[in-house]
C-alpha positions, 0 to 999 in steps of 0.5 A, spaced: 365 702 802 366 695 798 362 690 800 355 695 800 352 698 806 352 693 812 345 694 816 346 689 820 353 692 823 354 696 828 362 700 830 363 701 837 369 705 838 372 706 845 374 713 845 379 716 850 374 718 855 371 712 856 372 708 862 370 700 861 364 701 865 362 706 860 365 703 853 360 696 856 354 700 857 355 702 849 357 696 847 350 692 850 347 697 848 347 695 840 346 687 843 339 684 842 339 679 848 339 672 845 341 674 838 347 671 836 353 676 835 359 676 832 365 682 835 371 684 832 376 687 835 383 690 834 388 688 839 387 681 843 387 683 850 386 690 849 380 693 853 374 692 848 376 684 847 377 684 855 369 688 856 366 684 850 368 678 854 365 679 860 360 682 858 356 678 854 359 671 857 351 669 857 349 672 850 350 667 844 357 671 842 363 670 838 369 674 839 375 676 834 380 679 836 386 681 831 381 684 826 383 686 819 380 689 813 380 682 810 376 680 816 371 685 817 370 684 809 369 676 810 364 677 816 360 682 813 359 678 807 358 670 810 352 669 809 353 662 814 349 662 821 354 664 826 357 658 830 365 655 829 365 653 821 364 661 821 368 664 825 374 658 823 374 661 817 373 668 818 380 668 822 383 664 816 381 669 812 384 674 817 390 670 817 391 669 809 390 678 808 396 679 811 402 678 806 409 680 806 410 684 799 417 684 798 417 676 800 411 675 795 414 679 789 420 675 790 418 668 789 414 671 783 421 673 779 
């Protein structure tokens, strides 16, 4: 992987056979109660994001939807505590990693 081993990260994919309830159980099994946790989901309003928000209301969890590789790398290599500043930086990194290559190249010629 680009950033090396990520022992502090766990992927919990939504399987085609998962119901929201079974996905919730698998997600909660990976979260240490009381420990600040960052959850990255692919799509705002999708099942993983909806389940994550509902299942972790009483936990110190932050959830960012619209994840892309730039965001994942930034999150894996972050060394600051999970809080507003980190979440803002991660969202900015995700936005900055989305580029219209044709438009970018047109400005360079």
